[in-house]
N, C-alpha and C positions, 0 to 999 in steps of 0.2 A: 475463310473469311468468317469472322464473328459478326453477328448482325443484331440490330434492334428491329424496327419496323422497316424491312427492306426486301426488295427483290434484287436479284443480281444486277449489277450495273451493266447497262447495255454496252456492248463492244463498239468502238468507233474506229476500227482499223481502216486505214486508207481513206477515211473521209475527213474533210475539214469541217470546222464549225460553221454553221450558217452565218451569213454576213451580219445579221441582226443580233448575233450573240456577242456578249461582252465578257471579257475575262481579265482579271487582275491578279497579280501575285506579289506578295511582300513577305518579309520575315522580320521577326523581332527577337532580340536577345532574351534568352530564358532568364528567369529570376523573378523577384517580387513585383516588378513593374511590367512584366510581359503582357498581362491581360489589358492593362490600361493603354500600353503602347499599341496593342492590336486594335483596340476600340478606336483609338485616335487615327490610325491608318485606315481603318474601315470607313470612318466618317469622311476622311479626305478623298475617298474614291467618288463620292457623290452619287447621284441617281444614275442608273437604276441599281448599281452594284451595292450601294449601302441603303437602299430603300427599305424602310421598315418603320412606319409611323408609330407603331406601338413598341418599338425597341426590341423586338424579338430577335432579330439577327444579331444585334449587339450583345444581348444577354446570352444567347447560345454560343456565340463566338467566345465570350468571356469564360464560359464553363469549359469549353474544349481547350482553350489555351491554358487555363488554370490546371486542368488535368495533365496537360503535356508537361508543365513545370513540376507539379507535385508527384506525378506517378510515371511520367515518361522519360525522366532523366534530363529534361531541358533545364538544367541549373544555370547559374551565371555563366555567360560566355557561350553556351550552346544555343543554337538557333531553333526557333519554332517557325515553320513555314506555313503560310496561309494562302489559299487560292479561293477566289470568289468568282463564280460564273453566273451569268444571267442570260437566260433565253426567255422568250415570251412564255409566261406561265410557270417559270421555274427559276429559283435562286438556290444555288448550291455553294456551300462553304466547306472547305476541307482544311484540316489542321494536321500537320505532320511533325513528328519529333523523332529522335533517335532511339526511342524506347523499343523494347522487344515485343510489344503487343500484349494483348490480354483478352480474356473472355469475360464478357459482361453478364452479370446476373442481377436482376432487380433486387433491391433489399426486401427482406421479409416485411410484410405490411405491419406486423406487430412490433418489430424491432428496428426502429429507425436508427441510423448511425448517431453516435453521441455528438459528433461535430462534423459538419460537411457531409459529403457522400451523396448529395442530391443532384450533382451536375448532370450525369447521364440520365437520371430520372426525368429531369426537366427536358432534356433533349428528346427522350423517348416520348414524352407526353405532348410536346409542343411541335416537333418537326413532323412533316408528313412522312418522310423516310429518313433513315440514317443508318450508318454502318461503320464497321471497323475493318480496315484493310492492312493486315501485317505485311511488311515487305522484308527484304533481306536484312537491311540495316536500319529500318525505320518503321513507324506505324502511322497510319493516316486514319483519322476519325472524321466523318463528314456528315452533314445534314442537308436536307432539302426542304424548301418552303415554296409556296405559291404566292408570290407577292402581288401578282397582277389581278 
């Protein structure tokens, strides 16, 4: 597992989510409209899953979906899967694509990318925790915030 600011995800084998936990899943087609489609579906979830008065959840979701399209191989017709989970004190958003995974390195402070390249920098600075989980045929990037 490649990681940003993260500790290993706690195992939940054999346990069910607490009754007060909420979870939603959706997918959007890859391509130029994927990030806008994901924002629209996030907003449709309503509170508490889309709760973010400052727009941080929407911004970070946009960055991860854009990366899935640009770098993860989610081109037109390939799906980008999104999972949003809310528990008291925790909002977790996961974005999965069919890409092979990657190892993230923050850009050198003196050499910012010419165009773009700040998506995971924003995630790293704004999320409380985040990480990268490569799978057999997919990659998931997730972040956590404390909205409560």
